[in-house]
C-alpha positions in Angstrom: 0.0 -0.2 -0.2 1.4 3.4 -0.8 0.8 6.3 1.3 1.0 10.3 0.9 2.2 10.5 4.6 4.7 8.2 6.0 3.3 8.3 9.3 0.0 7.0 8.0 1.9 4.1 6.4 3.5 3.1 9.7 0.2 3.4 11.6 -1.6 1.3 9.3 0.5 -2.0 8.6 -2.2 -4.0 9.1 -4.4 -2.4 6.5 -1.0 -2.4 4.1 -0.9 -6.1 4.4 -4.6 -6.6 3.5 -5.0 -4.2 0.7 -1.7 -5.7 -1.0 -3.3 -9.3 -0.7 -6.4 -7.8 -2.6 -6.7 -7.9 -6.4 -9.0 -5.4 -6.6 -8.0 -1.6 -6.6 -8.1 0.0 -3.4 -8.0 3.7 -3.0 -7.8 5.9 0.1 -9.0 9.5 0.2 -9.5 12.1 3.2 -12.6 14.0 3.8 -11.7 16.6 0.9 -11.3 13.6 -1.4 -7.9 13.9 -1.9 -6.0 10.7 -2.8 -3.8 9.9 0.2 -3.4 5.9 -0.2 -3.6 3.3 -2.8 -2.7 -0.2 -3.4 -0.4 -1.7 -6.3 -3.8 -2.5 -8.3 -4.8 1.2 -8.6 -1.2 1.9 -10.5 -1.3 -1.0 -12.8 -5.0 -0.3 -13.7 -4.3 3.3 -14.4 -0.7 3.5 -15.4 -0.1 6.4 -13.1 2.7 6.4 -10.2 1.5 7.0 -6.9 2.9 10.5 -6.7 0.9 11.3 -9.9 -2.4 9.8 -8.5 -1.8 11.9 -5.2 -2.4 15.4 -7.3 -6.0 14.5 -8.1 -9.0 14.1 -6.2 -11.4 11.3 -6.2 -14.7 11.7 -7.9 -17.6 9.5 -6.6 -20.9 9.4 -8.3 -24.0 7.5 -7.3 -26.3 7.4 -10.2 -24.1 9.6 -12.3 -24.4 12.2 -9.7 -21.3 13.2 -7.9 -21.3 12.8 -4.3 -19.3 15.7 -2.2 -20.0 14.1 1.3 -19.3 10.5 1.1 -16.8 9.8 3.6 -19.4 8.6 6.3 -20.5 6.3 4.3 -20.1 2.6 5.0 -20.5 -1.0 4.5 -23.6 -1.8 2.2 -24.0 2.1 1.4 -21.2 1.7 -0.8 -23.5 -0.5 -3.4 -24.6 2.0 -6.2 -21.5 4.1 -6.2 -18.8 4.6 -8.5 -15.2 6.1 -8.8 -14.3 8.0 -11.8 -10.6 7.5 -12.9 -8.4 8.9 -15.6 -5.8 6.4 -16.9 -2.6 7.5 -18.3 -3.5 7.2 -21.9 -6.4 9.7 -21.2 -9.1 6.9 -21.1 -11.8 7.7 -18.3 -13.1 4.8 -16.3 -16.0 4.3 -14.1 -15.5 1.5 -11.6 -18.1 0.6 -9.1 -17.2 0.5 -5.5 -17.5 -3.1 -4.0 -17.3 -1.7 -0.5 -16.3 1.2 1.5 -15.5 1.7 5.1 -13.8 4.6 7.2 -11.0 4.5 9.7 -9.3 6.9 11.8 -5.4 7.2 10.9 -4.2 10.7 11.7 -7.0 12.5 10.1 -10.2 10.8 9.1 -10.4 9.0 6.0 -12.3 6.6 4.1 -11.4 3.4 2.2 -12.9 2.3 -1.2 -12.6 -1.2 -2.7 -13.3 -0.9 -6.4 -14.5 -3.8 -8.8 -12.4 -4.0 -11.8 -13.4 -6.1 -15.0 -11.2 -8.8 -15.9 -9.9 -8.5 -19.4 -12.3 -11.6 -20.1 -14.9 -9.5 -18.8 -14.0 -6.3 -20.6 -14.1 -8.7 -23.9 -17.3 -9.7 -23.2 -18.7 -6.4 -22.5 -17.3 -4.9 -25.6 -18.4 -7.5 -27.5 -21.8 -7.4 -26.1 -21.9 -3.5 -26.9 -20.7 -4.2 -30.4 -23.2 -6.9 -31.1 -26.1 -4.5 -29.7 -24.8 -1.6 -32.1 -24.8 -3.9 -35.3 -28.2 -5.2 -34.4 -29.3 -1.8 -34.2 -28.1 -0.8 -37.3 -29.8 -4.0 -39.0 -32.8 -3.2 -37.2 -32.7 0.5 -38.7 -31.8 -0.7 -42.3 -34.9 -2.9 -42.2 -37.1 -0.2 -41.1 -35.8 2.3 -43.7 -35.6 -0.7 -46.3 -39.4 -1.3 -46.1 -40.3 2.3 -45.7 -38.6 3.0 -49.2 -40.1 0.0 -50.8 -43.7 0.3 -49.3 -44.0 4.2 -49.2 -41.7 6.0 -51.4 -41.5 3.0 -54.1 -45.3 3.0 -54.2 -45.8 6.8 -54.8 -42.9 6.9 -57.5 -44.8 3.8 -59.1 -48.2 5.9 -59.0 -46.3 8.4 -60.7 -45.0 6.4 -63.4 -48.7 4.6 -63.9 -50.2 8.4 -64.2 -47.5 9.5 -67.0 -48.6 6.1 -68.8 -52.1 7.3 -68.9 -51.0 10.7 -69.6 -49.1 9.4 -72.7 -52.2 7.6 -73.9 -54.0 10.9 -74.0 -51.2 13.1 -75.6 -49.2 10.6 -77.6 -47.3 13.4 -79.2 -45.6 14.7 -76.1 -42.0 13.7 -76.1 -41.6 15.2 -72.6 -44.1 12.8 -71.1 -42.2 9.9 -72.3 -38.7 11.3 -71.0 -40.3 12.0 -67.7 -41.4 8.0 -67.8 -37.9 7.1 -68.3 -36.4 9.2 -65.6 -39.1 8.1 -63.0 -38.4 4.3 -64.0 -34.9 4.8 -63.4 -35.4 6.2 -60.4 -38.1 3.6 -59.1 -35.0 0.9 -60.2 -32.6 3.0 -58.2 -34.6 3.1 -55.3 -35.1 -0.8 -55.4 -31.4 -1.3 -55.3 -31.0 1.2 -52.6 -33.7 -0.8 -50.8 -32.3 -4.3 -51.2 -28.6 -3.2 -50.2 -29.8 -1.6 -47.1 -31.6 -4.9 -46.0 -32.8 -7.7 -48.3 -36.1 -8.7 -47.4 -35.1 -12.2 -48.7 -32.9 -12.6 -45.6 -35.5 -12.4 -43.1 -38.2 -14.2 -45.2 -36.3 -16.9 -47.0 -32.9 -17.4 -45.4 -29.2 -17.0 -46.2 -28.8 -19.3 -49.4 -31.7 -17.2 -51.0 -30.6 -14.1 -50.0 -27.0 -14.5 -51.3 -28.7 -16.0 -54.8 -30.7 -12.7 -55.0 -27.6 -10.8 -54.3 -25.4 -12.5 -56.8 -27.8 -11.6 -59.7 -27.9 -8.0 -58.4 -24.0 -8.0 -58.4 -23.9 -9.5 -62.1 -26.2 -6.5 -63.0 -24.2 -4.0 -61.6 -20.7 -5.2 -62.1 -20.8 -7.7 -65.0 -19.6 -10.2 -62.7 -21.0 -13.6 -62.6 -21.4 -15.2 -59.4 -22.0 -19.1 -58.9 -23.5 -20.2 -55.6 -22.7 -23.7 -54.7 -25.0 -25.1 -51.5 -24.1 -28.4 -49.6 -25.5 -30.2 -46.8 -28.7 -29.9 -45.3 -30.0 -26.5 -45.2 -31.7 -24.8 -42.4 -32.6 -21.2 -40.9 -30.1 -20.4 -38.4 -30.3 -17.4 -35.7 -30.7 -14.0 -37.4 -27.1 -12.8 -36.3 -25.5 -15.7 -38.1 -27.6 -15.2 -41.5 -26.7 -11.6 -41.2 -22.9 -12.0 -40.5 -22.7 -14.2 -43.4 -24.5 -12.1 -45.7 -22.6 -9.0 -44.6 -19.3 -11.0 -45.2 -20.3 -12.2 -48.6 -21.3 -8.4 -49.4 -18.1 -7.3 -48.4 -16.1 -9.9 -50.2 -17.9 -9.7 -53.3 -17.1 -5.8 -53.4 -13.5 -6.4 -52.9 -13.8 -9.0 -56.0 -15.2 -6.3 -58.0 -12.8 -3.6 -57.0 -9.6 -5.4 -57.3 -9.9 -9.0 -58.6 -10.2 -8.2 -62.3 -12.4 -11.2 -63.1 -15.5 -12.2 -64.9 -16.7 -14.7 -62.5 -16.5 -15.7 -59.0 -17.3 -18.6 -56.9 -19.3 -18.7 -53.7 -19.9 -21.6 -51.6 -22.1 -22.1 -48.6 -21.4 -25.6 -46.5 -24.2 -26.7 -44.1 -22.5 -29.1 -41.4 -23.8 -30.2 -38.0 -21.4 -28.5 -36.1 -20.7 -25.6 -38.4 -21.3 -23.2 -41.4 -18.9 -22.0 -44.2 -19.0 -19.5 -46.3 -16.5 -19.2 -49.2 -15.8 -16.6 -51.6 -13.2 -17.7 -54.0 -11.9 -15.9 -57.5 -9.0 -16.6 -59.7 -8.0 -13.2 -60.0 -4.6 -11.0 -59.7 -4.6 -11.8 -56.0 -2.3 -9.9 -53.3 0.3 -10.3 -50.6 -2.1 -11.2 -47.4 0.9 -10.4 -45.2 1.8 -6.7 -47.0 -1.9 -6.0 -46.6 -2.0 -6.4 -42.8 1.1 -4.4 -42.7 -0.3 -1.4 -44.7 -3.4 -1.6 -42.6 -5.4 -1.3 -45.9 -7.6 -4.0 -44.7 -9.7 -4.3 -47.7 -13.0 -4.4 -45.3 -11.0 -7.5 -43.5 -11.2 -6.0 -39.9 -15.1 -5.6 -40.6 -15.5 -9.2 -41.9 -13.2 -10.5 -38.9 -15.5 -8.5 -36.3 -18.7 -9.7 -37.6 -17.6 -13.4 -37.4 -16.0 -13.1 -34.1 -19.4 -11.6 -32.6 -21.2 -14.9 -33.6 -18.2 -17.1 -32.1 -16.7 -17.6 -35.8 -13.3 -16.5 -37.8 -12.6 -15.2 -41.2 -9.7 -16.4 -43.2 -7.9 -15.0 -46.2 -5.8 -16.9 -48.4 -4.3 -15.1 -51.5 -1.2 -14.9 -53.8 -0.5 -12.5 -56.4 -1.8 -13.8 -59.8 -3.5 -16.9 -58.2 -6.6 -15.6 -56.6 -8.0 -15.0 -53.3 -10.1 -17.3 -51.2 -12.1 -15.7 -48.2 -13.7 -18.2 -46.1 -15.9 -17.3 -42.7 -16.5 -20.3 -40.1 -19.1 -20.2 -37.8 -19.2 -23.1 -35.0 -23.0 -24.1 -34.2 -25.1 -25.9 -31.4 -26.8 -29.0 -32.1 -29.9 -26.8 -32.9 -28.2 -24.6 -35.2 -27.5 -21.7 -33.2 -24.6 -19.6 -31.9 -21.7 -21.7 -30.1 -20.3 -19.9 -27.2 -17.2 -21.1 -25.9 -16.8 -21.5 -22.0 
């Protein structure tokens, strides 16, 4: 235990022994809120030296509201409180107080034992938040896509029908024909945008049907033929799995269009009892995978890997210059075809 005043250190030998045995961060503050003691876990967590820690005050919150007079709290009253700490890298942490008690060295003070997330817990929470954000994005994409198709799409189609009726009444009006073409193109663009945002086939018919529909649209857009081969017994999987693999397929195909210089691409969807594989393979120009990661260009690699990891899977890329590229996403499954969680 580190103390600002050597006199306090000598008079609290038992507290020193206890706090250094505790893996949790422990902070000691005086009535004014200044840090006067801390164990090694605090320095490890924040990156600060003890001398640097004592230049700041402890900010204690309850329900996001700062508490000024908190040194009289004790025991169970510590629950619901948080201490705000700033790490050396500038990141701000709010750590829950597990317990708090007062004691009386020379000058009244309070001891706060904090609860720190383990790296595994932090990773779990981060993944949970990322998964929530992606799910919220997909829900919003779905909502906007349906509104574009059902509302705006129907309105534009009604305008197109009205122009067709008007053309029959005024066949000599060239401007009406031009307007018809413009409206028809706008309607087609709107449908494409709606599909790219969130294809209804993914929700209604499943992953294989959605990929087939996407490949057809991809060929019309980029002139690259996509062949889908499905093996194994097909199932409907959890929405998170189907969405993740569909977005990975989209990203991989977009890379093919941008960089591969090919006229066709092969897509494989392999259904196994314990895992689901998606493979996008081309015979294009390829690239040096190691150099790609060094340069950090990514080609959407980070996004693909993150989506796969959120459903317990992984993405591997194999490529050689002039020998093509293979992107494989592998998702382990439970017996019921759900997400497999490692324990």
